[in-house]
C-alpha positions in Angstrom: 32.0 3.3 6.2 28.4 3.8 4.9 26.4 7.0 5.5 22.6 7.1 5.7 21.1 10.3 6.9 23.3 11.4 9.8 24.4 7.9 10.7 27.7 6.3 9.9 27.8 2.5 9.6 30.7 0.1 9.6 29.1 -2.6 7.5 29.9 -4.4 4.2 27.0 -4.7 1.8 27.3 -7.7 -0.5 25.9 -7.8 -4.1 22.9 -9.8 -2.9 21.4 -8.7 0.4 20.0 -11.6 2.5 19.1 -12.5 6.0 22.3 -14.6 6.1 24.4 -11.4 6.4 26.3 -11.3 9.8 24.6 -7.9 10.5 21.7 -7.3 8.3 21.6 -4.0 6.5 19.5 -3.3 3.3 20.3 0.0 1.6 17.3 -0.5 -0.6 15.0 0.1 2.4 16.2 3.7 2.9 12.8 4.9 1.7 11.2 2.7 4.4 13.3 4.3 7.1 13.0 7.8 5.7 9.2 7.7 5.9 9.3 6.1 9.4 11.2 9.1 10.6 8.8 11.6 9.0 5.8 9.9 10.6 7.4 10.2 14.0 8.2 13.9 13.2 4.4 14.4 12.7 3.5 12.9 16.1 2.4 15.2 19.0 4.4 15.5 22.2 8.0 15.4 23.2 10.2 12.8 24.8 8.8 10.0 22.6 9.8 6.4 23.1 10.4 4.4 19.9 10.7 0.6 19.7 12.7 -1.2 17.0 12.2 -4.8 17.9 14.0 -6.3 14.9 16.9 -3.8 15.0 19.5 -5.6 12.9 22.2 -3.0 12.0 20.4 -0.4 14.1 20.4 2.2 11.4 16.8 3.0 12.0 17.3 3.3 15.8 20.3 5.5 15.3 18.6 7.8 12.8 15.7 8.3 15.2 18.1 9.3 17.9 20.2 11.6 15.7 17.5 13.1 13.4 14.3 13.4 15.4 14.9 15.6 18.4 11.5 14.7 20.1 12.7 11.0 20.4 13.8 10.6 24.0 14.6 6.9 24.0 14.9 4.0 21.6 14.3 0.4 22.5 16.6 -1.7 20.3 16.3 -5.4 20.1 17.8 -8.2 17.9 17.9 -11.9 18.7 21.3 -12.2 17.1 24.0 -11.2 19.6 26.3 -10.2 16.7 23.9 -7.5 15.7 23.6 -6.3 19.3 27.4 -6.0 19.7 27.6 -4.2 16.3 24.8 -1.8 17.5 26.7 -1.0 20.7 29.8 -0.2 18.6 27.8 2.1 16.3 26.5 4.0 19.3 30.1 5.0 20.0 30.9 5.7 16.4 27.9 8.0 16.2 28.5 9.5 19.7 25.1 8.5 21.0 24.9 8.3 24.8 24.0 4.8 26.0 21.4 6.2 28.4 19.2 7.1 25.4 18.8 3.4 24.5 17.5 0.2 26.0 19.2 -2.8 24.4 17.7 -6.3 24.3 18.6 -9.6 22.6 15.4 -11.5 22.8 12.7 -13.1 20.6 10.9 -10.0 19.3 7.4 -11.4 19.9 8.2 -12.2 23.6 9.7 -8.8 24.1 6.7 -7.0 22.5 4.5 -8.8 25.0 6.4 -7.3 27.9 6.7 -3.8 26.7 4.2 -1.0 27.2 3.8 2.8 26.6 5.8 3.0 23.4 4.8 5.9 21.2 6.0 4.3 18.0 6.6 0.6 17.3 8.2 -0.4 13.9 7.5 -4.0 12.8 10.0 -4.5 9.9 10.8 -8.2 9.5 12.6 -10.0 6.7 9.5 -11.5 5.2 5.9 -11.7 6.5 4.9 -9.6 9.6 2.3 -12.3 10.6 4.4 -14.0 13.4 4.7 -10.6 15.2 1.3 -9.0 14.8 -0.5 -10.5 17.7 2.3 -9.2 20.1 2.8 -5.9 18.3 -0.5 -4.4 19.3 0.3 -4.3 23.0 3.3 -2.0 23.5 1.8 0.9 21.4 0.4 3.6 23.7 -3.0 5.1 23.1 -2.5 7.7 20.3 0.7 6.1 19.3 1.6 4.6 16.0 2.2 1.0 14.9 4.2 0.6 11.7 4.0 -2.7 9.8 6.1 -3.7 6.8 5.5 -6.7 4.6 8.0 -8.0 2.1 5.9 -11.0 1.1 4.2 -8.9 -1.5 3.9 -11.7 -4.0 1.8 -13.6 -1.5 -0.4 -10.6 -0.7 -0.8 -9.6 -4.3 -2.0 -13.0 -5.5 1.0 -15.0 -6.9 0.5 -17.5 -4.1 -3.2 -17.4 -3.3 -3.2 -20.4 -1.0 -0.4 -18.9 1.1 -2.3 -15.7 1.3 -5.4 -17.5 2.5 -3.3 -19.4 5.1 -1.4 -16.4 6.4 -3.9 -13.5 6.1 -7.3 -15.3 5.9 -8.1 -13.5 2.6 -8.3 -14.2 -1.1 -6.1 -12.0 -3.2 -6.8 -11.0 -6.9 -3.9 -11.1 -9.3 -6.3 -10.7 -12.3 -7.0 -7.0 -11.6 -4.7 -4.1 -12.5 -4.5 -3.0 -8.9 -3.4 -6.3 -7.4 -0.7 -4.5 -5.3 -3.4 -2.3 -3.8 -5.5 -5.4 -3.1 -2.5 -6.8 -1.3 -2.0 -3.7 0.9 -5.7 -3.7 1.7 -5.4 -7.3 2.8 -2.5 -6.4 5.1 -4.5 -3.6 6.6 -7.4 -5.9 7.2 -5.2 -8.3 9.0 -3.7 -5.7 11.3 -7.1 -4.2 12.1 -8.4 -7.6 13.0 -5.5 -8.3 15.3 -6.1 -5.1 17.2 -9.9 -5.7 17.3 -9.4 -8.9 19.2 -8.4 -6.7 22.2 -10.7 -3.7 21.5 -7.8 -1.8 20.0 -8.8 0.5 17.1 -5.8 0.5 14.7 -6.7 3.1 12.0 -4.5 3.3 8.9 -3.1 6.8 8.4 -0.4 6.3 5.7 0.2 3.5 3.3 2.5 2.8 0.4 4.0 0.2 -1.9 7.6 0.5 -3.0 9.6 -2.0 -5.0 9.4 -5.2 -2.9 7.6 -4.1 0.2 4.4 -2.7 1.6 4.3 -0.4 4.6 1.3 0.8 6.6 1.2 3.1 9.6 -1.7 2.7 12.1 -2.7 5.1 14.9 -4.0 3.3 18.0 -7.1 4.1 19.9 -9.0 2.0 22.5 -12.6 1.0 22.8 -15.2 -1.4 21.4 -17.2 1.3 19.5 -14.1 2.8 17.8 -13.0 -0.7 16.9 -16.4 -1.6 15.5 -16.3 1.4 13.2 -13.1 0.1 11.7 -14.5 -3.4 11.3 -17.4 -2.0 9.3 -14.9 -0.9 6.7 -13.8 -4.5 6.0 -15.6 -6.3 3.2 -15.1 -7.8 -0.3 -14.0 -6.6 -3.7 -16.1 -7.5 -6.8 -14.2 -7.2 -10.1 -15.1 -7.8 -13.7 -12.3 -8.7 -16.1 -14.7 -8.0 -19.1 -15.5 -4.3 -18.4 -13.2 -3.5 -15.4 -16.1 -2.9 -13.0 -15.1 -2.9 -9.4 -17.1 -2.4 -6.2 -16.6 -2.9 -2.5 -19.4 -4.8 -0.7 -20.3 -6.4 2.5 -20.7 -10.2 2.7 -24.4 -9.9 2.1 -23.7 -7.7 -1.0 -21.7 -10.3 -3.0 -23.3 -11.1 -6.4 -22.2 -13.3 -9.2 -22.8 -11.2 -12.3 -21.5 -7.8 -13.4 -24.3 -5.2 -13.3 -22.8 -3.5 -16.4 -22.0 -6.3 -18.8 -23.4 -9.5 -17.2 -20.0 -11.1 -17.1 -19.0 -13.4 -14.2 -17.5 -11.4 -11.2 -14.4 -12.3 -9.4 -14.3 -11.9 -5.6 -11.4 -10.9 -3.4 -11.2 -10.5 0.4 -12.1 -9.9 3.1 -10.0 -6.7 2.8 -9.9 -3.1 3.9 -12.4 -0.9 1.9 -11.7 2.4 3.7 -9.1 5.1 2.9 -5.5 4.3 2.5 -4.4 7.7 3.8 -5.4 10.2 6.4 -5.1 13.4 4.4 -3.9 15.5 7.4 -1.0 13.1 8.0 0.0 13.1 4.3 0.1 16.9 4.3 2.0 17.0 7.5 4.6 14.5 6.2 5.0 16.5 3.1 5.5 19.8 5.0 8.2 18.2 7.2 10.2 16.6 4.3 13.0 19.2 4.9 13.4 18.2 8.5 15.7 15.3 7.6 17.9 14.3 4.8 15.8 12.2 2.4 16.7 10.1 -0.5 15.6 11.3 -3.9 13.4 8.3 -4.3 11.6 9.1 -1.0 10.8 12.6 -2.2 9.5 11.3 -5.5 7.3 8.8 -3.7 5.9 11.3 -1.3 5.1 13.7 -4.1 3.0 11.1 -5.9 1.2 10.0 -2.8 0.3 13.6 -1.8 -1.5 14.0 -5.1 -3.0 10.5 -5.1 -4.4 10.8 -1.6 -6.8 13.5 -2.9 -8.8 10.8 -4.6 -10.6 8.2 -2.4 -11.2 5.3 -4.7 -11.2 1.5 -4.5 -8.6 0.6 -7.1 -7.5 2.4 -10.2 -7.5 2.0 -13.9 -4.6 1.2 -16.3 -4.5 2.0 -20.0 -3.1 -1.5 -20.9 -5.9 -3.2 -19.1 -8.4 -0.9 -20.8 -6.9 -1.7 -24.2 -7.1 -5.5 -23.4 -10.6 -5.4 -22.1 -12.0 -3.2 -24.9 -9.7 -4.5 -27.7 -8.2 -1.1 -28.5 -5.4 -1.5 -31.1 -3.7 1.8 -30.3 -3.4 3.6 -27.0 -3.4 7.4 -26.6 -0.8 8.8 -24.2 -1.3 8.6 -20.5 -1.9 12.3 -20.3 -5.1 11.8 -22.4 -6.5 9.3 -19.9 -5.7 11.6 -17.0 -7.6 14.5 -18.6 -10.5 12.5 -20.2 -11.3 10.5 -17.1 -10.4 13.3 -14.6 -7.6 11.0 -13.4 -4.8 11.3 -10.9 -1.6 9.2 -11.2 -1.1 6.4 -8.6 2.2 5.4 -7.0 1.2 1.8 -7.3 1.7 1.7 -11.0 3.6 3.8 -13.6 0.7 3.9 -15.9 -2.3 3.6 -13.5 -4.6 6.4 -12.6 -7.3 7.0 -10.0 -10.6 8.7 -10.7 -13.6 9.7 -8.7 -15.9 8.9 -11.6 -18.5 6.1 -11.0 -17.8 3.1 -13.2 -20.9 3.7 -15.3 -19.7 7.2 -16.2 -16.2 5.8 -16.9 -17.8 3.3 -19.4 -19.9 6.1 -21.0 -16.9 8.2 -21.6 -14.8 5.3 -22.9 -17.5 4.2 -25.3 -17.8 7.7 -26.5 -14.1 7.8 -27.2 -14.3 4.4 -29.0 -17.3 5.5 -31.2 -15.3 8.5 -32.3 -12.6 6.2 -33.7 -10.2 6.5 -30.7 -9.2 10.0 -31.5 -7.4 11.8 -28.6 -9.2 15.1 -29.2 -12.9 14.0 -29.0 
């Protein structure tokens, strides 16, 4: 027996977790499930309907039923009949009444096309979410939340740029220090576009990157004007490897040379240029962290994001990239960078930091530091 949260599972976890498991369960994704539960805790109303269209072991569905009192019903689905039978057995093990669940064994995309009025829908595939996005926008009720997980992070972050272009219609940027952030912004762009085709405004309210997956939560609204406002926040990233300049621009604003050093600019996108977090949601999630049993890693991640969400910036800086670009032989400790550049640590990188400083001011302070011989007490 394995215990996660309040759920008991009769599954065996091999040394290497893969989609070939008879009933798929990935213990490393407990952070993903923890935060899903917290997001639903933040939602208004009672008697919520949650949809888990790729249910696998059913641990997420069971945790919703056992740990979030406002969840009235869970719609569980898995195309593998073995998973469905296992889920039914786990309902009995965990003493969950069958009337609180709807159980299906269908192709997830086809089922999503048929469902409506779900308050929360969790798209958590083994791999890319692309095959399911066009269907996923329909069952979410107005004011409801669509959650999208992507485990093809190498594709989104730039290791396989042609695959990213093909799947997400965007150019990634592996050359910058915040390539994972670029990847999550490309994912957001794609989801926003899928909703926009139907005049659905899918606004990102909480995003994170953890180990081998990205996850973004979107609140759904309806209407062409609301959708257009989101589309206006899609654009392109300009980046200079020579002085680390970065800027988000529209298609018309793309230029070839860095305005600070004249070096050739790299271009990524289209991607989401807006905020990665809705501050109110971040604070609500943090305040509710005691409502369920969370893993230690989840608490650490939430603590970092809470602080990071205070700074609305496109990308972040990294001491190692600063050293490489400006040929610094020795690096001061990270704490110096945080103080000197008014920085805030980012959860995307152990050494990265965000700052509200304009890039010109960042360069001015950096050159001042260099001219004083790189002393940490300038």
